[in-house]
C-alpha positions in Angstrom: 70.0 101.5 101.5 69.7 105.3 101.9 71.7 107.6 99.7 75.1 108.5 101.2 76.3 110.4 103.2 74.8 108.9 106.3 74.9 110.8 109.6 75.1 109.2 113.1 74.9 110.9 116.5 75.8 109.7 120.0 76.4 111.4 123.4 78.6 110.5 126.4 77.7 111.9 129.8 79.6 111.5 133.1 80.4 113.1 136.4 83.9 113.0 137.9 84.8 109.4 139.0 81.6 107.9 137.6 81.0 105.6 134.7 80.1 107.1 131.3 76.6 106.8 129.9 76.4 106.5 126.1 73.2 107.3 124.4 71.9 107.8 120.8 68.4 108.7 119.7 66.1 105.7 119.8 68.7 103.3 121.4 69.1 101.8 124.8 71.8 103.5 126.9 75.2 101.8 127.4 77.4 102.2 130.4 81.2 102.3 129.8 84.3 102.9 131.8 88.1 103.0 131.4 89.4 99.4 130.6 91.3 97.5 133.3 94.5 97.9 131.3 94.3 101.7 132.0 93.3 101.2 135.6 89.5 100.9 135.2 87.2 98.3 136.7 86.7 94.8 135.4 83.4 93.9 133.7 82.6 97.1 131.9 82.5 98.0 128.2 85.2 100.5 127.2 85.9 102.4 124.0 88.5 99.8 123.2 86.1 96.8 123.6 83.4 98.7 121.8 85.8 99.3 118.8 86.7 95.6 118.6 83.1 94.6 119.0 82.2 97.1 116.2 84.7 95.3 113.9 83.2 91.9 114.6 79.6 93.2 114.3 80.4 95.0 111.0 81.9 91.8 109.6 78.7 89.8 110.3 76.5 92.6 108.9 78.7 92.9 105.8 78.7 89.1 105.4 74.9 89.1 105.4 74.8 91.6 102.6 77.5 89.8 100.5 75.9 86.4 101.0 72.5 87.7 100.1 73.8 89.4 97.0 75.6 86.2 95.9 72.7 84.0 96.9 74.8 82.0 99.3 72.9 79.9 101.9 74.5 79.8 105.3 73.5 78.6 108.8 75.6 80.3 111.4 78.5 82.7 111.7 80.7 83.6 114.7 83.4 86.2 114.6 85.8 86.5 117.5 87.8 89.7 117.1 90.8 90.7 119.1 92.9 93.8 118.8 96.4 94.9 119.8 96.7 98.4 121.2 100.2 99.8 121.0 102.1 103.1 120.9 103.5 104.0 117.5 105.2 107.3 116.7 104.0 108.6 120.1 100.4 107.8 119.2 98.4 105.1 121.0 96.3 103.2 118.5 95.2 99.7 117.4 98.0 98.3 115.3 96.5 94.9 114.6 93.1 93.3 114.6 92.5 89.6 114.2 89.1 88.2 113.2 88.6 84.5 113.7 85.5 83.6 111.6 83.6 80.4 112.0 81.0 79.9 109.2 78.6 77.0 109.2 77.2 76.2 105.7 74.8 73.6 104.3 76.5 70.5 102.9 77.9 70.8 99.4 78.8 74.5 99.6 81.4 75.8 97.1 84.3 76.4 99.6 86.5 78.3 97.0 83.6 80.7 96.4 83.0 81.1 100.2 86.7 81.9 100.8 86.5 84.6 98.1 83.3 86.0 99.6 84.8 86.1 103.1 87.8 88.1 101.8 85.4 90.4 100.0 83.5 90.8 103.3 86.7 91.8 105.1 87.6 94.4 102.5 84.1 95.9 102.4 83.5 96.4 106.2 83.2 100.1 106.8 84.4 99.9 110.4 87.6 98.1 109.4 88.1 100.4 106.5 88.0 103.3 109.0 90.8 102.0 111.1 94.6 102.3 110.6 95.6 98.8 111.6 96.8 95.5 110.1 93.9 93.1 109.7 94.2 89.4 109.9 91.4 87.1 108.8 91.4 83.5 110.0 88.4 81.4 108.8 87.0 78.0 109.5 84.3 76.8 107.2 82.2 74.0 108.6 79.5 72.0 106.7 76.4 71.1 108.7 
C-alpha cells in the first residue's frame, strides 16, 4: 500500500438534458443519469446506485485484505447492499445501508472467527466510514 494520503480524481461532463459521462484517468467512461425516483430514466447508473455499489465493492475488497492478513481460506463472497435515502433535518442523505453478505468457505472453517472477521471488515471499510448512515450487516456463512 502507498503511504497516505491518497488522491483520486474524476470528472463529470454533460450537456443540458443529456446523460452524464463520468471519467477518471486510465479508466473506462461510465454513463449516469438521475435515478427514476427523481424522475430519471430506468436502466442507468446514478450517484445513488454508485454510492451503494461502492459500499458493496469496498466490503469485498476489505474482506480480501482481512482474510489474507488472517490467513483465512474462502471460496466466494456476494454482497447485496441496499440503502434508504431520506430527508433528515432538511438534508437528503442515506440514513441506512444494509449489507447482506453470503460467504462460501471450505468445510471445517472456524465460524466464530469468520463472524468476528466479517464485523472487522464492516468497521474497516473506508467507504462506509465516510458515510453518515446506520449500517446493518446480515451474514450467511455457507460451507462448500
